[in-house]
Structure formats: C-alpha cells, structure tokens
C-alpha positions as CSV (number, residue, x, y, z in Angstrom):
1,M,29.3,-28.6,-15.9
2,T,30.1,-26.0,-13.2
3,V,32.4,-27.4,-10.5
4,L,33.2,-25.9,-7.1
5,K,36.6,-26.7,-5.6
6,I,36.7,-26.3,-1.8
7,K,39.9,-25.9,0.3
8,H,39.2,-26.1,4.0
9,H,40.2,-28.0,7.2
10,E,38.3,-31.3,7.5
11,K,36.4,-30.6,10.8
12,N,32.9,-30.9,11.9
13,Y,32.6,-27.2,12.4
14,V,33.6,-24.1,10.4
15,I,35.1,-20.8,11.4
16,L,33.8,-17.8,9.3
17,S,34.9,-14.2,9.2
18,K,32.2,-11.9,10.6
19,K,32.9,-9.1,8.1
20,P,30.9,-10.4,5.1
21,L,28.0,-11.3,7.5
22,E,27.9,-7.7,8.7
23,F,27.7,-6.2,5.2
24,Q,24.4,-4.3,5.2
25,T,24.4,-4.1,1.4
26,L,24.8,-7.9,1.0
27,S,21.5,-9.8,0.7
28,W,20.7,-12.6,3.1
29,E,20.7,-15.0,0.1
30,A,24.2,-14.1,-0.8
31,K,25.3,-14.3,2.9
32,G,23.7,-17.8,3.1
33,M,25.3,-19.1,-0.1
34,W,28.7,-17.7,0.9
35,S,28.5,-19.3,4.3
36,Y,27.4,-22.6,2.7
37,L,30.3,-22.6,0.3
38,M,32.8,-21.8,3.0
39,S,31.6,-24.6,5.1
40,R,32.2,-27.3,2.5
41,P,35.2,-29.7,2.8
42,E,38.1,-29.6,0.3
43,N,37.1,-32.7,-1.6
44,W,33.5,-31.4,-2.2
45,N,32.8,-31.0,-6.0
46,P,29.3,-29.7,-6.5
47,N,27.8,-28.0,-9.6
48,V,25.2,-25.4,-10.2
49,E,22.4,-27.9,-10.3
50,H,23.3,-29.0,-6.7
51,L,23.1,-25.4,-5.5
52,V,19.8,-25.0,-7.2
53,N,18.4,-28.0,-5.5
54,S,20.0,-27.2,-2.1
55,F,18.6,-23.6,-2.0
56,G,15.3,-24.4,-3.8
57,T,16.0,-21.6,-6.4
58,T,16.9,-21.3,-10.1
59,K,20.1,-21.2,-12.1
60,K,19.6,-17.5,-12.9
61,R,19.3,-16.7,-9.2
62,V,22.5,-18.6,-8.4
63,W,24.4,-16.5,-11.0
64,N,22.8,-13.3,-9.6
65,I,24.1,-14.2,-6.2
66,L,27.6,-14.9,-7.5
67,G,27.5,-11.5,-9.2
68,E,26.5,-9.9,-5.9
69,L,29.5,-11.6,-4.2
70,I,31.8,-10.3,-6.9
71,E,30.6,-6.7,-6.3
72,H,31.4,-7.1,-2.6
73,G,34.8,-8.6,-3.2
74,L,34.0,-12.1,-1.9
75,C,34.2,-13.7,-5.3
76,E,36.6,-13.1,-8.3
77,R,36.3,-14.3,-11.9
78,G,39.3,-15.6,-13.8
79,Q,40.3,-17.6,-16.8
80,E,43.7,-19.3,-17.5
81,R,45.4,-19.9,-20.9
82,L,46.2,-23.5,-21.7
83,D,49.6,-24.7,-23.0
84,S,48.0,-25.1,-26.4
85,G,47.3,-21.3,-26.5
86,R,43.6,-21.6,-26.2
87,M,41.7,-20.1,-23.3
88,G,40.9,-22.6,-20.5
89,P,37.7,-22.8,-18.4
90,V,36.4,-19.8,-16.6
91,F,36.6,-20.1,-12.8
92,Y,35.2,-18.2,-9.8
93,T,37.2,-18.0,-6.6
94,I,35.3,-17.6,-3.3
95,Y,37.2,-15.7,-0.6
96,E,36.8,-15.8,3.2
97,E,37.3,-12.0,3.4
98,P,36.6,-9.2,0.9
99,L,39.2,-8.2,-1.5
100,F,38.6,-4.5,-0.8
101,K,37.7,-2.7,2.4
102,K,35.1,-0.2,1.2
103,C,31.7,-1.7,1.0
104,L,29.1,-0.7,-1.6
105,P,26.5,2.0,-0.6
106,H,22.9,1.2,0.0
107,S,21.9,2.7,-3.3
108,Q,24.0,0.3,-5.3
109,K,21.9,-2.5,-6.7
110,P,23.3,-6.1,-7.0
111,H,24.4,-7.2,-10.4
112,S,21.5,-8.9,-12.3
113,G,22.4,-11.8,-14.6
114,P,25.4,-14.2,-15.0
115,P,28.6,-12.7,-13.4
116,H,30.7,-12.2,-16.5
117,S,32.2,-9.3,-18.4
118,G,32.1,-8.4,-22.1
119,N,29.5,-9.2,-24.7
120,R,30.3,-12.9,-25.0
121,P,28.0,-15.0,-22.8
122,P,29.7,-17.4,-20.4
123,N,29.9,-21.1,-21.2
124,K,28.2,-22.5,-18.1
125,D,29.4,-26.0,-18.9
126,R,33.0,-24.8,-18.3
127,E,32.5,-22.5,-15.4
128,I,34.4,-23.5,-12.2
129,I,34.1,-22.1,-8.8
130,R,36.9,-22.2,-6.3
131,K,37.2,-21.2,-2.7
132,E,40.4,-19.8,-1.2
133,S,41.5,-18.1,2.0
134,N,42.9,-14.6,1.6
135,K,43.3,-13.6,5.2
136,E,47.1,-13.6,5.0
137,E,47.5,-12.0,1.6
138,A,50.1,-9.3,1.6
139,S,48.5,-7.2,-1.2
140,P,44.8,-7.7,-2.0
141,S,43.7,-7.8,-5.6
142,P,42.3,-4.6,-7.1
143,R,38.6,-3.9,-6.7
144,P,36.6,-5.2,-9.6
145,K,34.8,-2.6,-11.7
146,S,31.3,-1.9,-10.4
147,F,28.3,-2.1,-12.7
148,S,26.7,1.3,-13.5
149,T,23.8,2.1,-11.2
150,R,20.4,2.0,-12.8
151,I,17.2,2.9,-10.9
152,E,13.8,1.2,-11.6
153,R,11.5,4.0,-12.8
154,A,8.6,1.7,-13.5
155,T,8.1,-2.1,-13.5
156,H,11.0,-3.6,-15.6
157,V,12.1,-0.2,-16.7
158,F,15.6,1.0,-15.6
159,T,17.6,4.1,-16.5
160,S,20.6,5.7,-14.9
161,K,20.5,9.1,-13.2
162,E,22.3,10.7,-16.2
163,D,19.8,9.3,-18.8
164,H,16.9,10.2,-16.6
165,D,18.1,13.8,-16.3
166,K,18.5,14.0,-20.1
167,L,14.9,12.9,-20.7
168,V,13.5,15.3,-18.1
169,A,15.6,18.2,-19.5
170,E,14.5,17.5,-23.1
171,H,10.9,16.3,-22.7
172,G,9.8,17.3,-19.2
173,E,8.8,15.4,-16.1
174,V,5.3,14.5,-17.2
175,K,6.2,13.2,-20.6
176,T,9.1,11.2,-19.2
177,E,6.9,9.5,-16.7
178,W,4.4,8.7,-19.4
179,C,7.2,7.1,-21.5
180,Y,8.3,5.0,-18.5
181,K,4.7,3.8,-17.9
182,T,4.2,3.0,-21.6
183,L,7.4,1.1,-21.9
184,S,6.6,-0.9,-18.7
185,E,3.1,-1.8,-20.1
186,W,4.8,-3.0,-23.4
187,K,7.3,-5.1,-21.5
188,L,4.6,-6.7,-19.4
189,D,2.8,-7.7,-22.6
190,K,5.8,-9.0,-24.5
191,P,8.2,-12.0,-23.8
192,K,11.5,-11.0,-22.3
193,G,13.4,-12.1,-25.5
194,K,12.0,-9.1,-27.3
195,W,13.1,-6.6,-24.7
196,R,16.0,-4.3,-25.8
197,K,19.0,-4.0,-23.6
198,S,18.7,-0.2,-23.1
199,D,15.4,1.2,-21.9
200,Y,16.8,4.7,-22.5
201,L,17.2,4.0,-26.2
202,S,13.8,2.3,-26.4
203,I,12.2,5.5,-25.0
204,L,14.1,7.7,-27.5
205,R,13.2,5.4,-30.5
206,W,9.5,5.0,-30.1
207,C,8.0,6.1,-26.7
208,V,8.6,9.8,-27.4
209,D,7.0,9.5,-30.8
210,A,4.1,7.5,-29.5
211,H,3.4,10.3,-26.9
212,D,3.5,13.0,-29.6
213,E,1.3,11.0,-31.9
214,K,-1.3,10.4,-29.2
215,K,-1.2,14.0,-28.2
216,N,-1.9,15.1,-31.8
217,K,-4.8,12.8,-32.3
218,K,-8.2,14.4,-32.2
219,K,-10.7,13.1,-29.7
220,P,-13.8,11.6,-31.2
221,S,-16.8,13.9,-31.4
222,Q,-20.0,13.5,-29.4
223,A,-21.6,12.1,-32.5
224,D,-18.9,9.5,-32.8
225,A,-19.2,8.6,-29.1
226,E,-23.0,8.1,-29.6
227,E,-22.3,5.8,-32.6
228,N,-19.8,3.8,-30.5
229,K,-22.3,3.4,-27.8
230,K,-24.8,2.0,-30.3
231,T,-22.2,-0.5,-31.4
232,A,-21.6,-1.5,-27.8
233,N,-25.3,-2.0,-27.3
234,S,-25.5,-4.3,-30.3
235,L,-22.5,-6.3,-29.0
236,E,-24.3,-6.6,-25.6
237,D,-27.4,-7.9,-27.2
238,F,-25.4,-10.4,-29.1
239,I,-23.9,-11.8,-25.9
240,I,-27.3,-11.9,-24.2
241,K,-28.8,-13.9,-27.0
242,N,-25.9,-16.3,-27.0
243,A,-25.3,-16.4,-23.2
244,H,-25.2,-20.2,-23.3
245,R,-22.1,-20.1,-25.6
246,F,-19.8,-17.8,-23.6
247,D,-18.6,-17.5,-20.0
248,V,-18.3,-13.8,-20.6
249,K,-20.5,-10.8,-19.7
250,V,-20.5,-7.6,-21.6
251,E,-22.2,-4.4,-20.3
252,A,-22.7,-1.3,-22.3
253,L,-22.7,1.3,-19.5
254,H,-23.2,5.1,-19.6
255,K,-19.6,6.1,-20.5
256,H,-17.9,2.8,-21.4
257,I,-18.3,-0.8,-22.3
258,E,-17.1,-3.4,-19.9
259,F,-15.9,-7.0,-20.6
260,G,-15.5,-9.6,-17.8
261,Y,-15.8,-13.3,-17.1
262,R,-18.9,-14.6,-15.3
263,S,-16.9,-16.9,-13.0
264,G,-13.7,-16.1,-11.1
265,N,-12.2,-12.9,-9.8
266,Y,-10.7,-11.2,-12.9
267,Q,-10.1,-7.6,-13.6
268,P,-12.6,-6.4,-16.2
269,T,-11.7,-4.7,-19.5
270,C,-13.2,-1.2,-19.9
271,I,-13.2,0.8,-23.2
272,P,-14.5,4.4,-23.1
273,Y,-16.8,5.5,-25.9
274,H,-14.8,8.7,-26.4
275,E,-11.5,6.8,-26.9
276,H,-9.8,7.1,-30.2
277,G,-9.8,3.7,-32.1
278,F,-12.8,2.5,-30.1
279,I,-13.9,-0.1,-32.8
280,D,-10.3,-1.5,-33.0
281,R,-10.1,-2.0,-29.3
282,L,-13.6,-3.5,-29.2
283,E,-12.7,-6.1,-31.8
284,S,-9.4,-6.8,-30.0
285,A,-11.3,-7.4,-26.7
286,C,-13.7,-9.8,-28.5
287,H,-10.7,-11.7,-29.8
288,K,-9.2,-11.8,-26.3
289,Y,-12.5,-13.2,-24.8
290,Q,-13.0,-15.5,-27.8
291,I,-16.2,-13.8,-28.9
292,P,-16.9,-14.3,-32.7
293,W,-18.1,-10.8,-33.3
294,R,-17.0,-8.0,-35.7
295,K,-18.6,-4.7,-36.6
296,S,-20.5,-5.0,-39.9
297,A,-19.3,-2.6,-42.6
C-alpha cells in the first residue's frame, strides 16, 4: 500500500512557495495535488486510493501527476537498501521548492505512466511518498533525467522529431502521414494491451509494407463494380423482406452501399463498389450489424 509521510508545522493554515504555482509548464492538476500534499499535517498517512477518492480521478492519473512533479523537480524517487542486503520499499519525496532552477519548456510533455525508471514495473504496494522542505539545502540534488520528447502525430501515435525526420526522408511526407493515420486507426480498434511500445518500429514493421501493398493492388474494373452493385442490391432486398427482424437499414446507392441503424444517431458504414475486397468488407459489415447473410458461391 502506498503511504505518504508528511512533515509540517501543525497549524490551521499553510505557507506555500509561489515558485511551483507560477510554473507555466506545470498542469493545474499537478499544482493542486502538490498544494494538497504540502498542506497535510505530519502525522497524516494516506495512500493512493485516498488521493483517487479525494481528487475524483484514477490511479493512473495520480501516477502521471507524480511523474509530472518529478520532471519539474518537486518530487524525487528513491529506494533504500535494508540491513539484510535486499532493496527496501520505493519512496517518493515531495519538495516545497524545485530541485533545479530551470523549468521545462512549453514543448516538453509531462511524463505519461507510473513515475519509475528502468524496465521493471514498480511495486505499488511498496511505494511510499514523503514530503520534505528543501528551502535551506546547501546543495540541491542534481536534476533528474528528462524523458525524451515525443510528439503526437495522430490519435495515440507518438514519434520523436528524429524518428519523424527519418520517416519523411526515406518515405516522403505523404506516405508518412498515411502510416500515422493507419496506425492510429489500428490502435483505436485494438485493446491497449496489444499496442507496441514504439510507434516508430510499428510503422517500419508493417505500416510501410501495407502502404506499398495497397498501392500495388489493381482497382476493380467497371464490370467488377457493376457486379458488386448487383450484390449490394440483393442484400438490400434481403433486408427489406426481413425488416421485422433487424433494426438495420441497408441502401444500395449509386456509388456505394450504406449500412446504418434505424434508431439512434450513429455514423453509417459506407463501402464503395470500386473498392478492392468489396465482398469481404460487405460480409464483415453484415457480421458487425448481426445480419445473417453471405454471398452465395
């Protein structure tokens, strides 16, 4: 269980340093939690669950805020070795003033995830958070290493400036943007547990090949498009005849077939007749909308 040890004068008021509150790169959430922790009495021993309930947030967000305080020098991670030789519990020390003077630039994003280093995940049941005053320290501790800056290129897709420049130099701006968009759509459709740590490596491993494969595919001919339209019309007739069974409407329009629910405000699914793999996408849409239909051989 995570414990926070507080050292402060037992008063009904608190005196805070204005420096952390004036940091433009520190989020309001981090400022609020820092102020809250500094205002606690010395005998106050909370845990992460208490902070989650007090702030109405999640455990992950609490660890993100602690990581942000570390980047701004207001929190420091440490671990002591026990007399037995084994490593003791990990603790986090909260400071009243930053350990280093220079503040992070606006472009620096706060650290995302639990504030720990190395590949080994932290044991949250043994994490301890302390609070100490460092106003009169003769020599401040060295500035902790900053996490490498990654920029969000698309939803849930992040790459550093160096990796982005490599992709643009090798594959061009248009192809790189296509890879970002494709990887973003894949992530939105998959659970987070299947995401790889490096988006740059994911792009190199399959997004580039997927782009080349799509580019080399031949578009269906006009005859194939007409055949696909006939198939769409047969599916539309099937839905009309069985309208009482489905809360779905299917319309075979001039250039594409459109799926949608009869009730509710939902984004319809459109499949162009000229699209490669039209039948596969059509059967996949039927499966999505729970329509028992397959193209006869």
